[in-house]
C-alpha positions in Angstrom: 0.1 0.0 0.0 2.9 2.4 0.7 4.1 2.2 -2.9 0.5 2.8 -4.1 0.2 5.8 -1.8 3.5 7.2 -3.0 2.7 6.7 -6.5 -0.6 8.7 -6.0 1.0 11.6 -4.3 3.7 11.8 -6.9 1.0 11.8 -9.7 -0.9 14.4 -7.8 2.2 16.6 -7.6 2.6 16.3 -11.5 -1.1 16.8 -12.2 -1.3 19.7 -9.9 1.6 21.7 -11.5 0.6 20.7 -15.2 -3.0 22.1 -14.5 -1.4 25.5 -14.0 0.7 25.1 -17.0 -2.1 24.0 -19.2 -4.3 26.8 -18.2 -1.6 29.3 -18.9 -0.7 27.8 -22.2 -4.2 27.5 -23.5 -5.0 31.1 -22.5 -1.9 32.6 -23.8 -1.0 30.4 -27.0 -4.1 28.3 -27.6 -4.9 24.7 -27.9 -2.5 23.9 -30.8 0.6 25.4 -29.2 3.8 23.5 -29.3 4.0 23.8 -25.5 0.9 21.5 -25.2 3.4 18.7 -26.2 5.0 19.4 -22.8 1.7 19.3 -21.1 0.8 16.0 -22.7 4.3 14.5 -21.8 3.7 15.4 -18.0 0.1 13.9 -18.2 1.6 10.7 -19.4 4.2 10.4 -16.5 1.5 11.2 -14.3 -0.8 8.5 -15.8 2.0 6.0 -15.4 2.2 6.8 -11.6 -1.6 6.7 -11.4 -1.5 3.4 -12.9 0.8 2.2 -10.2 -1.6 3.6 -7.7 -4.6 1.8 -9.1 -2.6 -1.5 -9.1 -2.0 -1.2 -5.5 -5.0 0.5 -4.0 -8.8 0.4 -4.0 -10.0 2.8 -6.7 -11.6 5.2 -4.1 -8.3 5.7 -2.4 -6.2 5.9 -5.5 -8.7 8.6 -6.8 -8.7 10.6 -3.7 -4.9 10.3 -3.5 -4.4 11.6 -7.1 -7.2 14.1 -6.5 -5.1 15.7 -3.9 -3.4 17.4 -6.9 -5.8 20.2 -6.3 -3.8 21.1 -3.2 -0.6 21.5 -5.4 -2.6 23.3 -7.9 -4.0 25.7 -5.3 -0.4 26.4 -4.0 1.1 27.1 -7.3 -1.8 29.0 -8.6 -1.5 31.2 -5.4 2.1 31.6 -5.9 1.8 32.4 -9.6 -0.9 35.1 -8.9 1.0 36.5 -5.9 -2.2 36.2 -3.6 -2.2 34.2 -0.4 -4.7 31.5 0.1 -8.1 32.3 1.8 -8.9 30.8 5.1 -11.6 28.5 3.5 -9.0 27.2 1.2 -6.6 26.3 3.8 -9.4 24.7 5.5 -10.0 22.6 2.5 -6.3 21.7 2.1 -6.3 20.3 5.7 -9.7 18.5 5.2 -8.4 16.8 2.1 -5.2 15.7 3.8 -7.2 14.4 6.8 -9.7 12.7 4.5 -6.9 10.9 2.7 -5.3 9.9 5.9 -8.6 8.2 7.1 -9.2 6.4 3.8 -5.7 5.2 3.9 -6.3 3.6 7.3 -9.7 2.4 6.3 -8.8 0.9 3.0 -9.3 -2.9 2.6 -8.3 -5.3 -0.2 -8.1 -4.6 -3.8 -10.9 -6.2 -5.7 -10.7 -8.0 -9.1 -9.2 -6.6 -12.3 -11.3 -8.9 -14.5 -13.7 -7.5 -17.1 -16.7 -9.5 -18.4 -17.8 -9.0 -22.0 -20.9 -7.2 -20.8 -18.7 -4.7 -18.8 -16.4 -4.2 -21.7 -19.5 -3.4 -24.1 -20.9 -1.0 -21.6 -17.4 0.7 -21.4 -17.4 1.3 -25.2 -21.0 2.5 -25.3 -20.5 5.0 -22.6 -17.2 6.1 -24.4 -19.2 6.6 -27.7 -21.9 8.4 -25.8 -19.4 10.7 -24.0 -17.7 11.5 -27.2 -21.1 12.3 -29.0 -22.3 14.5 -26.2 -18.9 16.2 -26.1 -19.1 17.2 -29.6 -22.5 18.4 -29.2 -21.6 20.6 -26.2 -18.6 22.0 -28.2 -20.8 22.9 -31.0 -23.5 24.4 -28.7 -23.7 28.2 -28.5 -25.4 27.9 -25.0 -24.1 29.7 -22.0 -23.9 26.1 -20.4 -21.6 24.8 -22.9 -18.6 25.3 -20.9 -20.2 23.5 -17.8 -21.4 20.7 -20.1 -17.9 20.3 -21.4 -16.5 20.2 -17.8 -19.2 17.5 -16.9 -18.3 15.4 -19.8 -14.7 15.9 -19.2 -15.2 14.5 -15.7 -17.1 11.4 -17.0 -14.3 10.8 -19.5 -11.6 11.2 -16.9 -13.7 8.8 -14.6 -13.7 6.1 -17.2 -9.9 6.1 -17.8 -9.0 4.7 -14.2 -11.8 2.2 -14.5 -10.4 0.9 -17.9 -6.9 0.9 -16.3 -7.9 -1.6 -13.9 -7.7 -4.2 -16.8 -3.8 -3.8 -16.7 -3.4 -4.7 -13.2 -3.1 -8.5 -13.8 -2.9 -8.3 -17.6 -3.3 -11.3 -19.8 -3.0 -11.3 -23.7 -6.6 -11.9 -24.3 -9.7 -9.9 -25.5 -10.8 -9.6 -21.8 -7.7 -7.5 -21.1 -6.9 -6.0 -24.5 -10.4 -4.8 -25.4 -11.0 -2.6 -22.1 -7.5 -1.5 -22.1 -7.9 0.1 -25.5 -10.3 2.6 -24.1 -7.8 3.8 -21.4 -6.1 6.3 -23.9 -9.5 7.1 -25.6 -11.1 8.1 -22.4 -8.0 9.9 -21.3 -7.6 11.8 -24.6 -11.3 12.6 -24.8 -11.2 13.9 -21.2 -8.1 16.1 -22.1 -9.8 17.6 -25.1 -13.0 18.4 -23.4 -11.3 19.7 -20.2 -9.1 21.9 -22.5 -12.1 23.2 -24.5 -14.0 23.9 -21.3 -11.4 26.0 -20.0 -11.1 27.8 -23.2 -14.8 28.6 -23.3 -15.6 29.5 -19.7 -14.3 29.8 -16.2 -11.7 27.5 -14.7 -14.0 26.7 -11.8 -16.8 25.8 -14.2 -14.5 23.4 -16.1 -12.7 21.9 -13.0 -15.3 21.4 -10.3 -17.3 18.7 -12.2 -14.0 17.0 -13.3 -12.8 16.8 -9.7 -16.3 15.5 -8.5 -17.0 13.0 -11.4 -13.5 11.6 -11.9 -13.3 10.7 -8.2 -16.8 9.5 -7.6 -17.3 7.4 -10.8 -14.3 5.1 -10.3 -14.8 4.9 -6.5 -18.4 3.7 -7.1 -17.4 1.4 -9.9 -14.6 0.0 -7.8 -16.9 -0.9 -5.0 -19.9 -2.1 -7.0 -18.3 -3.9 -9.9 -14.8 -4.8 -8.9 -15.3 -5.6 -5.2 -12.9 -3.2 -3.6 -13.1 -3.4 0.1 -13.1 -1.4 3.3 -12.0 -2.6 6.6 -14.5 -4.0 8.9 -16.0 -1.3 11.0 -14.5 1.5 8.9 -17.3 2.1 6.5 -18.9 5.1 8.1 -15.6 6.9 8.6 -14.5 5.9 5.1 -17.7 7.4 3.6 -17.4 10.6 5.6 -13.7 11.0 4.7 -14.5 10.3 1.0 -17.2 13.0 1.0 -15.1 15.5 2.8 -12.2 14.9 0.5 -14.3 15.5 -2.7 -16.0 18.6 -1.1 -12.6 20.1 -0.3 -11.5 19.4 -3.8 -14.5 21.4 -5.2 -13.7 24.3 -2.7 -10.1 24.3 -3.9 -11.3 24.9 -7.5 -11.9 28.5 -6.4 -8.1 28.9 -6.1 -7.6 27.5 -9.6 -10.3 30.0 -10.9 -7.7 32.7 -10.2 -5.7 31.5 -13.4 -8.6 33.2 -15.3 -6.8 36.4 -14.4 -3.8 35.3 -16.4 -5.4 36.4 -19.5 -6.1 39.9 -17.9 -2.6 40.2 -16.8 -1.3 39.5 -20.4 -3.7 42.0 -22.0 
């Protein structure tokens, strides 16, 4: 478990820094800037560490651990903007740390990594639906377009760690290869939708649903479909700790929203 936690926290550090870099690059140079290659490279390194965490930890713990990237983003964004964190943001930082600690203690065994044919088909159907709805949201002129893109980015990012579970004990057969192929598709789709959401609207509108859905969806699937476990007697504190951690992450999106001011500073 220690290896998994270390990998999750290292991934969080990478994702936390790259979120600031990505926002700055998109707003200053656009989606097609060569600097986006650096962003993609950092994301790939973070994904490998995330994979190690998923292999070692229940999905609910792996996702909250990686989700602590918001703490890093908050600190980096605060430094970039030259503004100290507000009291509620410090409370959120402490809450997320405590929530992660409780979940680490409450974590039970890691469930199965086997995908049935039905599960794999559902995965592909959801991927196709996510892509179609994402295209419609991108084409939409509605004021809610940015929020919709953020929500769909969150569902896409939520699908990627679920699919990654297929690689925990890989075998060269259809039950491993078929779901594994969706890892990059979900991740790439989430990346595009998240980038488009940040371009279209406020960072908070893009990030809050991503934080919520990319944590809750894998956690729920891990418990319901894969049999991830919680230690006996630790269900109530684990549920509270998970809810507190997710809520703290949403609060920390308010710090990331300061990156909206980067464009104003450059003007």
